[in-house]
C-alpha positions as CSV (number, residue, x, y, z in Angstrom):
1,M,-0.1,0.1,0.0
2,P,1.3,3.4,-0.7
3,Q,2.6,5.4,2.2
4,H,1.3,9.0,2.8
5,P,3.7,10.6,5.5
6,Y,2.7,13.9,7.8
7,L,3.4,15.4,10.6
8,T,2.3,17.5,13.7
9,A,3.3,20.3,15.3
10,D,2.1,22.8,18.3
11,V,1.3,26.3,16.5
12,F,1.3,29.7,18.3
13,T,3.6,28.5,21.2
14,D,7.3,27.9,22.0
15,R,6.7,25.0,23.7
16,P,5.4,21.4,23.6
17,F,1.8,20.7,24.7
18,G,0.8,24.4,24.2
19,G,-0.9,26.1,21.4
20,N,-2.9,24.5,18.7
21,Q,-2.3,21.1,17.2
22,L,-1.6,20.5,13.5
23,A,-0.9,17.9,11.1
24,V,0.4,18.4,7.6
25,F,1.1,16.2,4.4
26,P,3.9,17.7,2.8
27,D,3.4,15.8,-0.5
28,A,-0.3,15.0,-0.8
29,D,-1.2,13.1,-3.6
30,L,-5.0,12.4,-2.4
31,A,-8.3,12.9,-3.2
32,P,-10.4,15.4,-1.6
33,E,-12.8,12.9,-0.1
34,T,-9.8,11.1,1.1
35,M,-8.1,14.4,2.6
36,Q,-11.3,15.1,4.4
37,R,-11.3,11.4,5.6
38,L,-7.7,11.8,7.0
39,A,-8.8,15.3,8.8
40,A,-11.7,13.5,10.2
41,E,-9.3,10.3,11.5
42,L,-6.4,12.7,13.1
43,H,-9.7,14.7,14.5
44,L,-7.3,18.0,15.3
45,S,-8.6,21.2,14.6
46,E,-7.0,21.5,11.1
47,T,-5.0,19.0,8.9
48,V,-3.0,20.8,5.7
49,F,-2.3,18.9,2.3
50,V,0.6,20.7,0.5
51,L,0.1,20.6,-3.2
52,P,2.2,22.1,-6.1
53,P,0.9,25.6,-6.8
54,Q,-1.2,26.6,-9.8
55,N,1.1,29.7,-10.2
56,P,4.8,28.8,-10.8
57,A,5.6,32.5,-8.7
58,H,3.9,31.0,-5.6
59,T,5.7,28.3,-3.3
60,H,2.8,25.5,-2.6
61,K,-0.9,25.2,-2.5
62,L,-2.8,24.5,0.6
63,R,-5.8,22.4,1.0
64,I,-7.0,23.1,4.9
65,F,-9.5,20.6,6.3
66,T,-11.5,20.5,9.9
67,P,-13.1,17.2,11.1
68,A,-16.0,18.5,9.2
69,M,-15.3,20.5,6.5
70,E,-12.9,22.4,4.1
71,L,-11.7,25.8,4.7
72,P,-10.9,28.7,2.2
73,F,-8.3,30.2,4.7
74,A,-7.0,29.3,8.3
75,G,-4.4,31.2,10.2
76,H,-3.0,28.4,12.3
77,P,-2.5,26.2,9.4
78,T,-1.1,28.7,7.3
79,V,1.6,29.7,10.4
80,G,2.2,26.5,11.0
81,T,2.4,24.8,7.8
82,A,4.9,27.3,6.7
83,L,6.8,26.7,9.8
84,I,6.9,23.0,9.4
85,L,8.2,23.6,5.8
86,A,11.0,25.8,6.7
87,E,11.9,23.5,9.8
88,T,12.4,20.3,7.9
89,G,14.4,22.0,5.2
90,R,11.8,22.1,2.3
91,L,12.2,25.8,1.9
92,G,15.7,25.9,1.7
93,P,18.1,27.4,3.9
94,I,16.7,30.3,6.4
95,D,19.8,32.6,8.0
96,C,17.7,35.6,8.7
97,R,14.2,35.8,6.5
98,R,12.2,34.4,3.6
99,D,9.4,35.7,2.4
100,I,6.8,32.7,0.4
101,V,3.4,32.6,-1.1
102,L,0.7,29.9,-0.3
103,E,-2.0,29.5,-2.3
104,E,-5.6,29.0,-0.2
105,G,-9.3,28.9,-1.3
106,A,-9.6,32.6,-0.4
107,G,-6.6,33.7,-2.3
108,P,-2.9,33.9,-2.2
109,V,-1.5,34.3,1.7
110,P,2.1,36.4,1.7
111,V,3.9,34.6,4.4
112,T,7.5,36.1,5.8
113,I,9.3,33.7,8.0
114,E,12.2,35.0,10.3
115,R,14.6,33.7,12.4
116,D,15.6,35.3,15.6
117,A,18.9,35.7,17.5
118,A,18.3,32.4,19.4
119,G,17.8,30.7,15.8
120,R,14.0,30.2,16.4
121,L,11.5,30.2,13.4
122,H,8.8,33.0,13.3
123,A,6.0,33.3,10.7
124,T,3.9,36.3,9.9
125,L,1.1,35.9,7.3
126,T,-1.1,38.8,5.8
127,S,-4.6,38.1,5.2
128,P,-5.8,37.6,1.8
129,V,-8.9,39.4,2.6
130,L,-9.3,42.3,4.6
131,P,-11.6,42.3,7.3
132,T,-14.9,43.3,6.7
133,R,-18.2,43.5,8.4
134,Q,-20.6,40.9,7.2
135,P,-24.6,41.2,6.9
136,G,-26.9,39.3,9.4
137,Q,-28.3,40.0,12.4
138,F,-26.6,40.3,15.7
139,D,-28.4,38.6,18.6
140,R,-26.5,39.5,21.7
141,A,-29.0,37.8,24.1
142,L,-28.9,34.6,22.2
143,L,-25.1,34.5,21.9
144,A,-24.9,35.1,25.7
145,A,-27.3,32.2,26.1
146,A,-25.2,29.9,23.7
147,I,-22.1,30.6,25.7
148,G,-24.0,29.9,29.1
149,L,-23.7,33.4,30.1
150,D,-26.1,36.3,30.9
151,E,-26.2,39.7,29.5
152,A,-24.6,41.1,32.1
153,A,-21.3,39.1,30.8
154,L,-21.1,40.9,27.6
155,D,-18.8,44.2,27.8
156,P,-21.1,47.0,27.7
157,Q,-18.3,49.4,26.0
158,V,-18.3,47.7,22.5
159,A,-21.0,46.3,20.4
160,G,-20.3,42.9,18.8
161,E,-20.5,42.2,15.0
162,I,-19.7,40.0,12.7
163,L,-16.6,40.0,10.6
164,S,-14.7,38.0,8.2
165,A,-11.0,38.0,6.6
166,G,-11.9,34.5,4.6
167,V,-14.3,32.8,7.5
168,P,-16.8,34.7,9.3
169,F,-16.9,35.0,13.0
170,A,-19.7,36.7,15.7
171,V,-17.0,38.8,17.7
172,Q,-18.4,39.6,21.0
173,P,-16.7,41.4,23.7
174,I,-16.7,39.8,27.1
175,R,-16.2,41.4,30.6
176,P,-12.3,40.0,31.1
177,E,-13.5,38.7,34.7
178,R,-16.2,36.5,32.9
179,L,-14.7,35.2,29.9
180,S,-13.5,32.0,31.4
181,D,-17.0,31.5,32.5
182,A,-18.0,30.8,29.4
183,A,-19.2,27.0,28.1
184,I,-20.9,26.5,24.8
185,D,-24.5,25.1,25.2
186,L,-24.4,22.7,22.2
187,A,-28.5,22.1,21.9
188,L,-28.9,25.9,21.8
189,W,-26.3,26.4,19.2
190,R,-27.5,23.4,17.3
191,S,-31.3,24.9,17.1
192,H,-30.3,28.4,17.0
193,L,-27.1,29.1,16.0
194,A,-26.2,26.3,13.3
195,G,-25.8,27.3,9.5
196,T,-26.3,30.9,10.6
197,P,-23.6,33.6,10.0
198,M,-23.2,33.5,13.9
199,Q,-22.3,29.8,13.8
200,H,-18.7,30.4,14.8
201,L,-18.3,32.4,18.0
202,Y,-15.2,34.7,18.9
203,L,-15.2,36.0,22.4
204,V,-12.7,38.9,23.0
205,A,-11.4,40.8,26.4
206,L,-9.5,43.9,26.6
207,D,-9.3,46.1,29.8
208,D,-8.7,49.2,27.8
209,W,-10.7,49.2,24.6
210,T,-9.7,52.5,23.3
211,Q,-5.6,51.9,23.2
212,G,-5.1,48.4,24.7
213,R,-2.5,46.3,22.8
214,T,-2.9,42.8,24.8
215,A,-6.3,40.8,24.6
216,R,-7.7,37.0,25.8
217,V,-9.8,35.5,23.4
218,R,-11.7,32.0,23.0
219,M,-13.3,30.8,19.9
220,F,-16.0,28.1,19.6
221,A,-16.9,26.4,16.2
222,P,-19.0,23.3,16.3
223,A,-19.7,23.5,12.7
224,M,-15.9,23.0,11.8
225,G,-16.3,20.0,14.2
226,I,-14.1,21.8,17.0
227,T,-16.2,22.6,20.3
228,E,-13.4,24.9,21.5
229,D,-10.3,26.3,19.7
230,P,-7.1,26.5,21.5
231,A,-5.8,29.3,18.8
232,T,-7.5,30.5,15.8
233,G,-5.5,32.4,13.3
234,A,-8.7,33.2,11.1
235,A,-10.6,34.7,13.7
236,A,-7.8,36.7,15.1
237,A,-7.3,37.9,11.1
238,A,-10.8,38.9,11.5
239,F,-10.3,40.6,15.1
240,V,-7.9,43.0,13.7
241,G,-10.6,44.7,11.7
242,F,-12.7,45.1,14.8
243,L,-9.5,46.5,16.7
244,A,-8.7,48.5,13.5
245,A,-12.2,49.9,13.6
246,H,-12.7,50.8,17.6
247,Q,-9.1,52.1,18.5
248,R,-9.1,54.7,15.5
249,L,-5.5,53.8,14.8
250,P,-2.8,56.6,13.3
251,D,-1.0,55.7,10.0
252,G,1.4,53.2,10.5
253,A,1.7,49.7,12.0
254,T,0.1,48.8,15.2
255,R,0.9,45.5,16.9
256,W,-1.4,43.3,19.8
257,T,-0.7,40.2,21.1
258,L,-3.6,37.6,21.9
259,S,-3.9,34.6,24.5
260,Q,-5.9,32.0,23.9
261,G,-6.2,28.0,25.0
262,T,-5.3,28.6,28.5
263,E,-9.3,27.2,29.7
264,L,-8.1,24.2,27.7
265,G,-4.6,23.8,29.0
266,R,-2.8,24.6,26.0
267,P,-1.6,28.3,26.3
268,S,-1.6,30.2,22.9
269,R,0.5,33.2,22.0
270,I,-1.0,35.2,18.6
271,D,0.7,38.1,17.1
272,I,-1.7,40.4,15.1
273,G,-0.9,43.6,13.7
274,A,-2.7,46.3,11.6
275,D,-1.0,48.4,8.9
276,I,-2.9,51.9,8.6
277,V,-2.4,54.2,5.4
278,D,-4.9,57.5,5.0
279,G,-6.6,56.4,8.1
280,K,-7.7,52.9,6.3
281,L,-6.8,49.7,7.0
282,V,-4.7,48.1,4.1
283,A,-3.1,45.2,5.5
284,A,-4.2,42.5,8.7
285,R,-1.4,40.0,9.8
286,V,-1.1,37.1,12.2
287,G,1.8,35.4,13.1
288,G,3.6,33.3,15.8
289,T,5.6,30.1,16.5
290,A,5.3,26.6,16.4
291,V,7.2,23.3,17.7
292,L,7.6,20.1,15.8
293,M,6.0,17.2,17.7
294,S,5.6,13.9,15.7
295,S,6.0,12.1,12.3
296,G,4.2,9.1,10.8
297,S,2.5,8.0,7.8
298,F,-1.1,6.3,6.6
299,D,-0.7,3.3,4.5
300,L,-3.7,3.8,2.2
301,P,-5.0,1.3,-0.6
302,D,-4.6,2.5,-4.3
Protein backbone atom coordinates (compact mmCIF):
# COMPACT_ATOMS: atom_id res chain seq x y z
CA MET A 1 0.00 0.00 0.00
CA PRO A 2 1.25 3.55 -0.72
CA GLN A 3 2.48 5.44 2.32
CA HIS A 4 1.40 9.03 2.91
CA PRO A 5 3.70 10.73 5.45
CA TYR A 6 2.63 13.55 7.72
CA LEU A 7 4.09 15.69 10.49
CA THR A 8 2.46 17.35 13.47
CA ALA A 9 3.27 20.56 15.30
CA ASP A 10 1.94 22.65 18.13
CA VAL A 11 1.31 26.12 16.67
CA PHE A 12 1.25 29.55 18.36
CA THR A 13 3.47 28.31 21.16
CA ASP A 14 7.19 27.95 21.91
CA ARG A 15 6.85 24.77 23.99
CA PRO A 16 5.44 21.28 23.47
CA PHE A 17 1.82 20.58 24.45
CA GLY A 18 0.81 24.23 24.15
CA GLY A 19 -0.88 26.08 21.30
CA ASN A 20 -3.01 24.41 18.66
CA GLN A 21 -2.22 21.02 17.16
CA LEU A 22 -1.75 20.73 13.41
CA ALA A 23 -1.08 17.87 11.00
CA VAL A 24 0.57 18.53 7.63
CA PHE A 25 0.88 16.12 4.70
CA PRO A 26 3.81 17.71 2.81
CA ASP A 27 3.32 15.65 -0.39
CA ALA A 28 -0.43 15.23 -0.72
CA ASP A 29 -1.30 13.26 -3.84
CA LEU A 30 -4.77 12.45 -2.56
CA ALA A 31 -8.40 12.87 -3.58
CA PRO A 32 -10.33 15.59 -1.69
CA GLU A 33 -12.67 13.04 -0.11
CA THR A 34 -9.62 11.17 1.24
CA MET A 35 -8.23 14.41 2.63
CA GLN A 36 -11.49 14.98 4.52
CA ARG A 37 -11.47 11.43 5.87
CA LEU A 38 -7.88 11.79 7.06
CA ALA A 39 -8.73 15.08 8.80
CA ALA A 40 -11.62 13.36 10.55
CA GLU A 41 -9.40 10.41 11.47
CA LEU A 42 -6.70 12.65 13.01
CA HIS A 43 -9.40 14.82 14.61
CA LEU A 44 -7.19 17.86 15.13
CA SER A 45 -8.49 21.38 14.68
CA GLU A 46 -7.05 21.40 11.16
CA THR A 47 -5.10 19.16 8.82
CA VAL A 48 -3.23 20.61 5.83
CA PHE A 49 -2.43 18.98 2.51
CA VAL A 50 0.45 20.56 0.58
CA LEU A 51 0.24 20.55 -3.22
CA PRO A 52 2.23 22.09 -6.08
CA PRO A 53 1.21 25.71 -6.73
CA GLN A 54 -1.05 26.59 -9.64
CA ASN A 55 0.98 29.75 -10.19
CA PRO A 56 4.67 28.86 -10.57
CA ALA A 57 5.60 32.16 -8.91
CA HIS A 58 4.05 30.89 -5.67
CA THR A 59 5.54 28.39 -3.22
CA HIS A 60 2.83 25.80 -2.56
CA LYS A 61 -0.92 25.30 -2.65
CA LEU A 62 -2.63 24.36 0.62
CA ARG A 63 -5.93 22.62 1.21
CA ILE A 64 -7.10 22.97 4.80
CA PHE A 65 -9.62 20.66 6.46
CA THR A 66 -11.21 20.60 9.90
CA PRO A 67 -12.70 17.26 11.02
CA ALA A 68 -15.98 18.36 9.41
CA MET A 69 -15.26 20.71 6.47
CA GLU A 70 -12.74 22.33 4.14
CA LEU A 71 -11.79 25.94 4.88
CA PRO A 72 -10.83 28.61 2.32
CA PHE A 73 -8.36 30.16 4.77
CA ALA A 74 -7.12 29.55 8.30
CA GLY A 75 -4.33 31.19 10.25
CA HIS A 76 -2.91 28.47 12.47
CA PRO A 77 -2.60 26.02 9.53
CA THR A 78 -0.94 28.68 7.37
CA VAL A 79 1.57 29.74 10.03
CA GLY A 80 2.14 26.16 11.15
CA THR A 81 2.61 24.75 7.65
CA ALA A 82 5.08 27.49 6.76
CA LEU A 83 7.10 26.72 9.88
CA ILE A 84 6.96 22.94 9.37
CA LEU A 85 8.17 23.32 5.78
CA ALA A 86 10.94 25.64 6.97
CA GLU A 87 12.02 23.50 9.93
CA THR A 88 12.23 20.37 7.75
CA GLY A 89 14.32 22.08 5.06
CA ARG A 90 11.64 22.04 2.36
CA LEU A 91 12.01 25.80 1.83
CA GLY A 92 15.80 25.75 1.67
CA PRO A 93 18.14 27.49 4.13
CA ILE A 94 16.71 30.41 6.09
CA ASP A 95 19.49 32.45 7.68
CA CYS A 96 17.48 35.57 8.49
CA ARG A 97 14.28 35.98 6.46
CA ARG A 98 12.33 34.23 3.71
CA ASP A 99 9.17 35.47 1.98
CA ILE A 100 6.85 32.88 0.45
CA VAL A 101 3.32 32.80 -0.99
CA LEU A 102 0.91 29.99 -0.18
CA GLU A 103 -2.19 29.48 -2.34
CA GLU A 104 -5.43 28.93 -0.42
CA GLY A 105 -9.11 28.97 -1.31
CA ALA A 106 -9.44 32.63 -0.27
CA GLY A 107 -6.48 33.65 -2.44
CA PRO A 108 -2.70 33.90 -2.28
CA VAL A 109 -1.37 34.30 1.27
CA PRO A 110 2.01 36.04 1.69
CA VAL A 111 4.03 34.66 4.62
CA THR A 112 7.26 36.04 6.04
CA ILE A 113 9.49 33.60 7.94
CA GLU A 114 12.19 35.10 10.15
CA ARG A 115 14.87 33.57 12.35
CA ASP A 116 15.66 35.37 15.60
CA ALA A 117 19.02 35.65 17.35
CA ALA A 118 18.28 32.48 19.32
CA GLY A 119 17.63 30.55 16.12
CA ARG A 120 13.85 30.22 16.53
CA LEU A 121 11.66 30.66 13.46
CA HIS A 122 8.64 32.96 13.50
CA ALA A 123 6.08 33.17 10.67
CA THR A 124 3.73 36.05 9.90
CA LEU A 125 0.96 35.87 7.32
CA THR A 126 -0.83 38.73 5.62
CA SER A 127 -4.54 37.95 5.34
CA PRO A 128 -5.63 37.34 1.73
CA VAL A 129 -8.84 39.26 2.45
CA LEU A 130 -9.14 42.46 4.48
CA PRO A 131 -11.43 42.02 7.50
CA THR A 132 -14.92 43.28 6.69
CA ARG A 133 -18.25 43.47 8.46
CA GLN A 134 -20.66 40.77 7.33
CA PRO A 135 -24.43 40.98 6.82
CA GLY A 136 -26.70 39.23 9.25
CA GLN A 137 -28.52 40.07 12.45
CA PHE A 138 -26.34 40.09 15.55
CA ASP A 139 -28.36 38.85 18.53
CA ARG A 140 -26.35 39.49 21.71
CA ALA A 141 -28.94 37.87 23.99
CA LEU A 142 -28.90 34.68 21.93
CA LEU A 143 -25.10 34.66 21.80
CA ALA A 144 -24.88 35.09 25.58
CA ALA A 145 -27.27 32.17 26.11
CA ALA A 146 -25.32 30.00 23.64
CA ILE A 147 -22.15 30.42 25.71
CA GLY A 148 -23.89 29.90 29.05
CA LEU A 149 -23.68 33.51 30.21
CA ASP A 150 -26.17 36.23 31.03
CA GLU A 151 -26.16 39.51 29.12
CA ALA A 152 -24.48 41.21 32.09
CA ALA A 153 -21.32 39.25 31.22
CA LEU A 154 -21.08 41.00 27.85
CA ASP A 155 -18.86 44.08 27.77
CA PRO A 156 -21.17 47.12 27.70
CA GLN A 157 -18.52 49.39 26.12
CA VAL A 158 -18.38 47.75 22.68
CA ALA A 159 -21.07 46.05 20.59
CA GLY A 160 -20.47 42.71 18.93
CA GLU A 161 -20.55 42.20 15.18
CA ILE A 162 -19.86 39.63 12.47
CA LEU A 163 -16.54 39.99 10.65
CA SER A 164 -14.65 37.91 8.14
CA ALA A 165 -11.13 37.77 6.74
CA GLY A 166 -12.01 34.66 4.76
CA VAL A 167 -14.18 32.90 7.38
CA PRO A 168 -16.96 34.77 9.26
CA PHE A 169 -16.92 35.00 13.06
CA ALA A 170 -19.37 36.56 15.51
CA VAL A 171 -16.99 38.75 17.53
CA GLN A 172 -18.37 39.51 21.00
CA PRO A 173 -16.57 41.52 23.69
CA ILE A 174 -16.89 39.95 27.16
CA ARG A 175 -16.14 41.43 30.56
CA PRO A 176 -12.59 40.21 31.32
CA GLU A 177 -13.56 38.64 34.64
CA ARG A 178 -16.28 36.55 32.95
CA LEU A 179 -14.42 35.22 29.90
CA SER A 180 -13.36 31.97 31.58
CA ASP A 181 -16.98 31.27 32.61
CA ALA A 182 -18.15 30.75 29.03
CA ALA A 183 -19.18 27.21 28.02
CA ILE A 184 -21.00 26.40 24.79
CA ASP A 185 -24.58 25.13 25.03
CA LEU A 186 -24.52 22.70 22.10
CA ALA A 187 -28.27 22.05 22.09
CA LEU A 188 -29.04 25.77 21.90
CA TRP A 189 -26.28 26.30 19.33
CA ARG A 190 -27.71 23.55 17.10
CA SER A 191 -31.27 24.85 17.34
CA HIS A 192 -30.57 28.58 16.90
CA LEU A 193 -27.07 29.28 15.50
CA ALA A 194 -26.01 26.35 13.29
CA GLY A 195 -25.98 27.40 9.65
CA THR A 196 -26.35 31.12 10.44
CA PRO A 197 -23.76 33.92 10.06
CA MET A 198 -23.29 33.70 13.87
CA GLN A 199 -22.38 30.01 14.00
CA HIS A 200 -18.65 30.61 14.74
CA LEU A 201 -18.34 32.41 18.09
CA TYR A 202 -15.29 34.50 18.97
CA LEU A 203 -15.19 35.95 22.49
CA VAL A 204 -12.74 38.77 23.19
CA ALA A 205 -11.71 40.61 26.37
CA LEU A 206 -9.64 43.80 26.70
CA ASP A 207 -9.12 45.91 29.79
CA ASP A 208 -8.80 49.04 27.64
CA TRP A 209 -10.74 49.24 24.39
CA THR A 210 -9.31 52.64 23.45
CA GLN A 211 -5.62 51.71 23.27
CA GLY A 212 -5.07 48.28 24.83
CA ARG A 213 -2.50 46.10 23.10
CA THR A 214 -3.19 42.72 24.76
CA ALA A 215 -6.37 40.67 24.69
CA ARG A 216 -7.67 37.31 25.84
CA VAL A 217 -9.85 35.40 23.40
CA ARG A 218 -11.83 32.17 23.05
CA MET A 219 -13.41 30.55 19.96
CA PHE A 220 -16.23 28.02 19.66
CA ALA A 221 -17.00 26.43 16.26
CA PRO A 222 -19.08 23.23 16.47
CA ALA A 223 -19.88 23.52 12.74
CA MET A 224 -16.19 22.91 12.04
CA GLY A 225 -16.16 19.91 14.36
CA ILE A 226 -14.35 22.04 16.96
CA THR A 227 -16.21 22.58 20.21
CA GLU A 228 -13.52 25.03 21.36
CA ASP A 229 -10.26 25.95 19.62
CA PRO A 230 -7.04 26.65 21.55
CA ALA A 231 -5.70 29.12 18.93
CA THR A 232 -7.52 30.55 15.93
CA GLY A 233 -5.65 32.54 13.31
CA ALA A 234 -8.54 33.27 10.92
CA ALA A 235 -10.57 34.71 13.78
CA ALA A 236 -7.53 36.71 14.88
CA ALA A 237 -7.29 38.19 11.37
CA ALA A 238 -10.96 39.21 11.52
CA PHE A 239 -10.35 40.69 14.97
CA VAL A 240 -7.70 42.98 13.49
CA GLY A 241 -10.51 44.72 11.62
CA PHE A 242 -12.58 44.97 14.79
CA LEU A 243 -9.69 46.52 16.72
CA ALA A 244 -8.74 48.89 13.91
CA ALA A 245 -12.30 50.22 13.76
CA HIS A 246 -12.70 50.69 17.50
CA GLN A 247 -9.26 52.07 18.38
CA ARG A 248 -9.07 54.61 15.53
CA LEU A 249 -5.47 53.82 14.81
CA PRO A 250 -2.92 56.28 13.46
CA ASP A 251 -1.19 55.69 10.14
CA GLY A 252 1.58 53.11 10.33
CA ALA A 253 1.82 49.70 11.98
CA THR A 254 0.07 48.74 15.22
CA ARG A 255 0.64 45.39 16.92
CA TRP A 256 -1.29 43.43 19.56
CA THR A 257 -0.77 40.14 21.41
CA LEU A 258 -3.61 37.66 21.93
CA SER A 259 -3.69 34.86 24.48
CA GLN A 260 -5.99 31.89 23.92
CA GLY A 261 -6.31 28.28 25.02
CA THR A 262 -5.71 28.74 28.75
CA GLU A 263 -9.11 27.24 29.61
CA LEU A 264 -8.17 24.14 27.57
CA GLY A 265 -4.75 23.73 29.18
CA ARG A 266 -3.05 24.67 25.88
CA PRO A 267 -1.90 28.29 26.31
CA SER A 268 -1.29 30.07 23.02
CA ARG A 269 0.23 33.37 21.94
CA ILE A 270 -0.87 34.98 18.68
CA ASP A 271 0.78 38.13 17.36
CA ILE A 272 -1.50 40.30 15.22
CA GLY A 273 -1.02 43.59 13.43
CA ALA A 274 -2.71 46.28 11.36
CA ASP A 275 -1.15 48.52 8.73
CA ILE A 276 -3.00 51.82 8.32
CA VAL A 277 -2.57 54.21 5.37
CA ASP A 278 -4.56 57.47 5.12
CA GLY A 279 -6.74 56.29 8.00
CA LYS A 280 -7.70 53.01 6.30
CA LEU A 281 -6.75 49.43 7.09
CA VAL A 282 -4.61 48.10 4.23
CA ALA A 283 -3.21 44.89 5.77
CA ALA A 284 -4.06 42.49 8.59
CA ARG A 285 -1.27 40.25 9.86
CA VAL A 286 -1.17 37.15 12.08
CA GLY A 287 2.00 35.48 13.32
CA GLY A 288 3.58 33.14 15.80
CA THR A 289 5.93 30.26 16.46
CA ALA A 290 5.53 26.47 16.44
CA VAL A 291 7.10 23.31 17.83
CA LEU A 292 7.50 20.13 15.77
CA MET A 293 5.98 17.22 17.68
CA SER A 294 5.79 14.01 15.64
CA SER A 295 5.93 12.31 12.27
CA GLY A 296 4.12 9.31 10.88
CA SER A 297 2.39 7.91 7.82
CA PHE A 298 -0.90 6.42 6.66
CA ASP A 299 -1.02 3.26 4.57
CA LEU A 300 -3.87 3.73 2.14
CA PRO A 301 -5.06 1.49 -0.71
CA ASP A 302 -4.73 2.77 -4.28
